[in-house]
C-alpha positions in Angstrom: 0.0 0.0 0.0 1.2 3.5 -0.6 3.0 5.4 2.2 1.2 8.2 3.9 2.5 11.3 2.3 1.2 13.7 -0.3 0.2 11.0 -2.7 -3.5 10.2 -3.2 -4.7 6.7 -2.6 -7.6 5.9 -5.0 -10.0 3.3 -3.5 -12.7 1.8 -5.7 -15.8 0.9 -3.7 -17.0 -2.6 -4.8 -19.3 -2.8 -1.8 -21.9 -5.5 -2.3 -22.1 -4.9 -6.1 -20.8 -8.5 -6.6 -24.4 -9.6 -5.8 -23.0 -12.6 -3.9 -21.1 -13.9 -6.9 -17.3 -14.5 -6.8 -17.0 -14.1 -10.6 -18.6 -10.7 -10.5 -16.4 -9.7 -7.5 -13.3 -10.6 -9.7 -14.7 -8.5 -12.5 -15.1 -5.6 -10.2 -11.5 -6.0 -9.0 -10.2 -6.1 -12.6 -12.3 -3.0 -13.6 -10.9 -1.1 -10.6 -7.4 -1.9 -11.5 -7.9 -1.0 -15.2 -9.5 2.3 -14.0 -6.3 3.1 -12.0 -7.5 2.5 -8.5 -4.8 1.6 -5.9 -7.3 -0.5 -3.8 -10.7 -2.1 -4.0 -13.0 -2.1 -1.0 -15.7 -4.7 -0.2 -18.0 -4.9 2.7 -18.1 -7.8 5.2 -20.8 -8.9 7.5 -22.8 -12.0 8.5 -26.6 -12.1 8.4 -28.1 -11.9 11.8 -25.2 -9.9 13.3 -26.8 -6.6 12.3 -29.9 -7.5 10.3 -32.4 -9.6 12.2 -35.0 -11.9 10.7 -37.7 -9.3 11.1 -35.8 -6.2 10.0 -37.8 -4.0 7.7 -36.6 -2.8 4.3 -35.7 0.8 3.9 -37.4 2.6 1.0 -34.7 2.2 -1.6 -34.6 -1.6 -0.9 -38.4 -1.8 -1.1 -38.1 -0.3 -4.6 -35.1 -2.4 -5.8 -35.7 -5.9 -4.5 -38.5 -8.4 -4.8 -41.4 -7.9 -2.4 -41.2 -11.5 -1.2 -37.5 -11.2 -0.3 -37.0 -10.1 3.3 -34.2 -7.9 4.4 -32.6 -10.8 6.2 -32.8 -13.0 3.0 -31.3 -10.1 1.0 -28.4 -9.9 3.5 -27.9 -13.7 3.3 -27.9 -13.6 -0.5 -25.3 -10.8 -0.7 -23.1 -12.2 2.1 -19.7 -13.7 1.0 -18.0 -16.4 3.1 -14.6 -15.8 4.7 -13.2 -18.4 2.3 -14.6 -16.4 -0.6 -12.9 -13.2 0.8 -9.6 -15.1 0.9 -10.0 -15.9 -2.8 -10.9 -12.3 -3.5 -7.7 -11.2 -1.6 -5.6 -13.7 -3.7 -7.2 -12.3 -6.9 -6.4 -8.7 -5.8 -2.8 -9.8 -5.2 -2.6 -11.4 -8.6 -3.7 -8.3 -10.5 -1.7 -5.9 -8.3 -4.4 -4.0 -6.4 -4.8 -3.7 -2.6 -7.7 -5.5 -1.0 -9.8 -3.8 1.7 -13.1 -4.6 3.4 -15.1 -2.7 6.0 -17.9 -4.0 8.2 -21.3 -3.1 6.9 -24.8 -2.7 8.1 -27.1 -4.3 5.6 
């Protein structure tokens, strides 16, 4: 990772845009590298840690997800395993971009 000085560190926010799919996550990593980002950041959580089974959907989720899918189910669908994150990290290393992840409320 770049040293803290007057250089800018460009971080691409992949977030949950992988839709729970490792292949899409890898495409996001490659797109970030091609765009010139220094790092790509994902979001890590486990369903139930923040989003309970009876959590309601906020308005933008009500508009963008199927009515029958609960917020907990959405969280579970988008969640990546720790093994998948290890694979994502290896892929980042292989294409020369820093891997980052932050805890997220879903």
